C-alpha positions in Angstrom: 24.0 -54.2 -51.9 21.0 -51.4 -52.2 18.2 -51.0 -49.5 15.3 -48.9 -49.1 14.5 -47.0 -45.9 11.3 -48.9 -45.9 13.5 -52.2 -45.8 15.6 -50.4 -42.6 12.3 -50.5 -40.4 12.2 -48.4 -37.5 14.9 -50.1 -35.8 18.2 -48.7 -34.1 18.8 -44.8 -33.4 18.9 -43.0 -36.5 21.3 -40.1 -37.0 18.9 -38.4 -38.5 16.3 -38.7 -36.8 14.9 -39.4 -33.1 15.5 -42.9 -33.1 15.9 -45.8 -35.5 14.5 -48.7 -33.8 16.5 -51.7 -35.0 14.5 -54.5 -33.5 13.1 -56.9 -35.9 9.2 -57.2 -35.8 8.9 -60.3 -38.4 9.8 -62.3 -35.3 6.5 -62.9 -35.1 6.4 -65.1 -38.3 9.0 -67.7 -36.8 6.0 -68.5 -34.4 5.6 -72.3 -35.2 6.8 -74.3 -38.3 5.6 -73.3 -41.8 5.4 -69.4 -40.9 6.5 -68.6 -43.8 3.6 -70.1 -45.5 0.3 -67.7 -45.6 -3.1 -69.0 -44.6 -5.9 -69.9 -47.0 -8.0 -66.9 -46.8 -10.0 -67.9 -50.0 -13.8 -68.8 -49.5 -15.5 -72.1 -51.0 -15.7 -71.8 -54.3 -18.7 -73.7 -56.1 -17.5 -76.4 -58.4 -17.0 -75.7 -61.8 -19.5 -78.1 -63.5 -17.6 -79.6 -67.1 -19.2 -78.6 -70.3 -22.3 -81.0 -71.0 -21.7 -83.7 -68.4 -23.1 -82.2 -65.2 -20.0 -83.9 -63.0 -18.0 -81.4 -60.9 -14.7 -81.1 -61.5 -12.2 -82.5 -58.4 -10.2 -79.6 -58.2 -11.2 -78.6 -54.4 -8.6 -78.2 -51.9 -8.8 -79.7 -48.3 -9.6 -76.2 -47.1 -12.2 -75.8 -49.8 -13.9 -78.9 -48.7 -14.2 -77.8 -45.0 -15.5 -75.0 -45.9 -18.3 -76.6 -48.0 -18.9 -78.3 -45.1 -19.4 -75.2 -42.8 -16.2 -75.4 -41.0 -13.8 -73.1 -41.1 -10.7 -73.7 -42.8 -7.6 -75.0 -40.8 -4.3 -73.0 -41.3 -1.3 -74.8 -42.5 0.1 -73.9 -39.1 -1.9 -77.1 -37.9 -4.7 -74.7 -36.0 -7.9 -72.8 -36.5 -7.7 -69.1 -37.4 -8.9 -67.4 -34.2 -11.6 -64.7 -34.3 -13.6 -66.0 -37.2 -16.7 -68.1 -36.8 -18.7 -70.4 -39.4 -16.8 -70.4 -42.9 -15.6 -66.7 -42.9 -12.0 -68.0 -41.7 -11.0 -65.3 -39.1 -7.6 -63.6 -39.2 -4.6 -64.9 -37.5 -4.2 -62.5 -34.2 -0.3 -62.3 -34.5 -1.3 -61.0 -37.8 -3.4 -58.5 -36.6 -1.1 -57.3 -33.8 1.6 -56.8 -36.2 -0.6 -54.5 -38.4 -1.6 -52.7 -35.6 2.1 -52.2 -34.6 2.6 -51.0 -38.4 0.0 -48.6 -38.1 1.5 -47.5 -34.7 -1.4 -48.2 -32.6 0.7 -49.5 -29.7 -1.9 -49.0 -27.4 -4.1 -51.5 -28.7 -1.4 -53.8 -29.9 0.0 -54.2 -26.0 -3.5 -54.6 -24.8 -4.3 -57.5 -27.3 -1.0 -59.2 -26.5 -1.3 -58.7 -22.6 -4.7 -60.5 -23.3 -2.9 -63.3 -25.1 0.3 -63.6 -22.4 -2.6 -64.2 -19.7 -3.2 -67.6 -21.4 0.8 -68.3 -22.3 2.9 -66.0 -19.9 6.1 -67.8 -21.3 5.6 -67.6 -24.9 8.6 -65.7 -26.4 7.2 -64.1 -29.6 4.5 -62.2 -27.3 7.0 -61.1 -24.8 9.4 -60.0 -27.7 6.8 -57.8 -29.5 5.3 -56.4 -26.1 9.0 -55.3 -25.5 9.1 -53.4 -29.0 6.0 -51.7 -28.4 7.2 -50.3 -24.8 10.3 -49.5 -26.4 8.2 -47.8 -28.8 6.4 -46.0 -26.5 9.6 -45.0 -24.8 8.6 -47.0 -21.5 12.3 -47.9 -20.9 12.0 -50.1 -17.6 9.1 -52.0 -18.3 11.0 -52.9 -22.2 13.9 -54.0 -19.8 12.1 -56.3 -18.1 9.9 -57.4 -21.0 12.7 -58.3 -23.2 14.8 -60.2 -20.3 11.6 -62.0 -19.7 11.6 -63.1 -23.2 15.4 -64.0 -23.4 14.8 -66.1 -20.5 12.1 -67.9 -22.5 14.3 -68.4 -25.3 17.0 -69.7 -23.3 14.7 -72.7 -21.8 13.5 -73.4 -25.6 17.2 -73.1 -26.2 16.4 -70.7 -29.3 17.9 -67.1 -28.6 17.2 -64.1 -30.7 19.1 -61.4 -32.4 16.1 -59.1 -31.9 15.6 -59.7 -28.4 19.1 -59.0 -27.5 19.1 -56.0 -29.9 16.2 -54.6 -28.3 17.5 -55.5 -24.5 20.7 -53.0 -25.5 18.5 -50.4 -27.0 16.3 -49.8 -23.9 19.6 -50.2 -21.6 21.1 -47.2 -23.8 18.4 -45.0 -23.6 18.0 -45.3 -19.8 21.8 -44.5 -19.4 23.9 -45.0 -16.5 27.7 -46.3 -16.9 26.3 -50.0 -15.5 23.3 -49.9 -18.4 25.6 -48.7 -21.1 28.4 -51.3 -20.4 25.6 -53.8 -20.2 24.3 -52.6 -23.6 28.3 -52.5 -25.1 28.4 -56.1 -24.3 25.0 -56.8 -26.1 25.8 -55.1 -29.5 29.3 -56.3 -29.7 27.5 -59.8 -29.3 24.9 -59.1 -31.7 27.7 -57.5 -34.3 29.7 -60.9 -33.8 26.5 -62.8 -34.7 25.7 -60.8 -37.8 29.4 -60.6 -39.2 28.9 -64.5 -38.8 25.8 -64.6 -41.1 28.0 -62.7 -43.6 25.5 -60.9 -46.7 22.3 -62.4 -44.7 23.5 -60.4 -41.9 24.3 -56.8 -43.6 21.4 -55.1 -42.3 21.5 -56.5 -38.8 25.7 -55.5 -38.8 24.7 -52.0 -40.2 22.3 -51.2 -36.9 24.8 -53.2 -34.5 27.6 -50.7 -35.7 25.4 -47.4 -35.4 24.3 -48.5 -31.8 27.3 -49.3 -30.8 28.8 -45.6 -31.9 26.0 -44.1 -30.1 26.2 -46.0 -27.0 30.2 -45.5 -26.9 29.7 -41.7 -27.5 26.9 -42.0 -24.4 30.3 -43.4 -22.3 32.4 -40.3 -23.6 34.8 -42.9 -25.6 34.7 -41.0 -28.8 37.4 -42.5 -30.5 36.3 -45.8 -30.2 32.5 -44.3 -31.0 34.3 -42.7 -34.3 35.5 -46.3 -35.2 31.9 -47.9 -35.3 30.8 -44.9 -36.9 33.0 -44.9 -39.8 32.3 -48.5 -40.4 28.4 -47.8 -40.3 29.1 -44.8 -42.6 30.6 -47.2 -45.2 28.3 -49.8 -45.0 25.3 -47.1 -45.5 27.1 -45.4 -48.8 27.1 -48.8 -50.2 23.4 -49.5 -49.3 21.4 -46.1 -49.9 24.0 -44.1 -51.3 26.5 -41.3 -50.4 23.8 -38.7 -51.2 21.2 -40.3 -49.1 19.9 -38.3 -46.3 20.7 -41.1 -43.8 24.2 -40.8 -44.8 24.5 -37.5 -44.6 23.4 -37.5 -41.2 25.6 -40.1 -40.5 28.6 -38.2 -41.8 27.7 -35.2 -39.3 27.5 -37.6 -36.4 31.0 -39.0 -37.8 32.6 -35.5 -38.0 31.5 -34.6 -34.8 32.9 -37.7 -32.7 36.1 -37.4 -34.3 36.0 -33.7 -33.5 35.0 -34.5 -29.9 37.8 -37.5 -30.1 40.5 -35.1 -30.9 39.2 -32.5 -28.1 39.5 -35.4 -25.3 43.0 -36.3 -26.6 44.8 -33.0 -26.1 42.6 -32.7 -22.8 44.3 -35.6 -21.5 47.7 -34.7 -22.9 47.3 -31.7 -20.9 46.4 -33.4 -17.8 49.2 -35.5 -17.8 51.5 -32.8 -18.6 50.1 -30.9 -15.3 50.3 -34.0 -13.3 53.9 -34.5 -14.2 54.7 -30.7 -13.9 53.2 -30.6 -10.1 56.4 -32.3 -8.4 58.8 -30.0 -10.8 57.3 -26.7 -9.8 57.1 -27.4 -6.1 60.4 -28.3 -5.9 61.6 -25.1 -7.6 59.6 -23.0 -5.4 61.0 -25.0 -2.3 64.1 -23.6 -3.4 63.5 -20.6 -4.3 61.9 -19.5 -0.4 65.0 -20.8 0.7 63.7 -24.1 2.2 66.4 -26.2 3.4 68.0 -28.7 1.2 67.9 -32.6 1.2 71.2 -32.9 3.0 69.9 -30.9 5.6 66.7 -32.7 6.3 68.3 -35.8 6.5 71.3 -35.2 8.6 68.9 -34.6 11.7 67.4 -38.3 11.1 69.1 -40.9 13.5 71.9 -42.5 11.5 72.4 -46.7 12.1 75.9 -47.9 12.7 78.3 -48.1 15.6 81.1 -46.0 14.4 79.3 -42.7 13.4 77.9 -42.6 16.8 81.2 -43.4 18.5 82.5 -40.8 17.0 79.9 -38.6 18.1 79.9 -39.8 21.6 83.8 -39.3 21.4 83.3 -35.7 21.2 81.2 -35.7 24.1 83.0 -34.7 27.8 83.2 -38.0 29.8 80.9 -37.9 32.8 83.0 -40.4 35.0 86.2 -38.4 34.4 84.6 -35.2 35.3 83.4 -37.2 38.8 87.0 -38.8 39.2 88.9 -35.8 39.1 86.5 -33.7 40.8 85.8 -29.7 40.2 88.5 -27.4 40.6 87.9 -25.2 43.7 87.3 -21.7 43.3 90.1 -19.6 44.1 90.2 -17.4 46.8 
C-alpha cells in the first residue's frame, strides 16, 4: 500500500518535522447524512429547444427548476446553503471553514466556528474542528478543553469519533506532565486498537497511532517500549512510502536514538541494582575491618528468655540470705 505525504495531512508528530497533526479534518463531511454527495452548484440553464419544434426539453433537475423560479437551490443535505442570496446558491459554511483551515487561516476559521457555536453550542463537528485549530495554534489548554467538550457531545449522541480521541491525546502529550502523559498513552492505545480492527481501512490511523505512542513513551523515558512502537511505525512507513522516503529516514533516526537510550537505561538500572545489593556487603566488611563487635558479642548482652540459664546465672551470685544468717566475721584484734 502506497500513500503520498499529502494523504497523511498534517497530523501526529512527524519524526522529521515539528508536528505531524494526525487529526482527521474530514470529520466535517459526516455532519449530516448524505455528506459524501456534493451540493449542486450549477446555475439554471436555459432549456434547450428541440430543432423545429420550439418545445423545451424536459431535462431540468429540481435544483434547476427552483433556480428558474428565483429560489436558491437546496442542497442534497436537506437545507439551503448559507451565505448566498437569490439564485446564486451560496457555499456551505463548513466548506468555507475547511478551506480556511487548509490555507492555514486559522484565526478566521476559529472566528467563524465560534460564531456558529453560539447557535449550536453542542455541535460535535464544530467543537472538533475548533480543537484542531487550537492545536495548530499551540493553544494546548484550550484545545484540550474543546476536544473534551466534543467528546462529551459525541457520547451524548452515541457517536464517538477516532479523530477526537486522537486529537485529545496529542494535546495531552504536548502539555507534558506524568498525569497527562499517562492519559494520552491510554487514548493512543485505544485508538490503536480501533484502527487495527479496521484492517486495511485503518492503515493510516494505525501508523499515526504507533508514531504518537512512541513519542509519548519517549517523553515518559520508557525507551524500550518507545523503540518497539517506532519499529512498528517504521515498518508500516517503509511499505507505504518506500524505504528511501525522507519521512522514513527521519523515523529511522528516531528509532536508533530510542534503541541507544534503551540500552543505556538498561545498563544504568543494572548498575543501580548491583550498587544497592553491594551496600550491605561493604558495610559489613568495613565493620569487621574496623574491629567492631561481632553479632555474637552484640547479642550476649541482650536479655535471654528461659528459667534455666537465668537460674544458673543467679546461682553464681552470693546468697544474700546466707550472708545475713552467718553474719560477717569480726575483724581480728
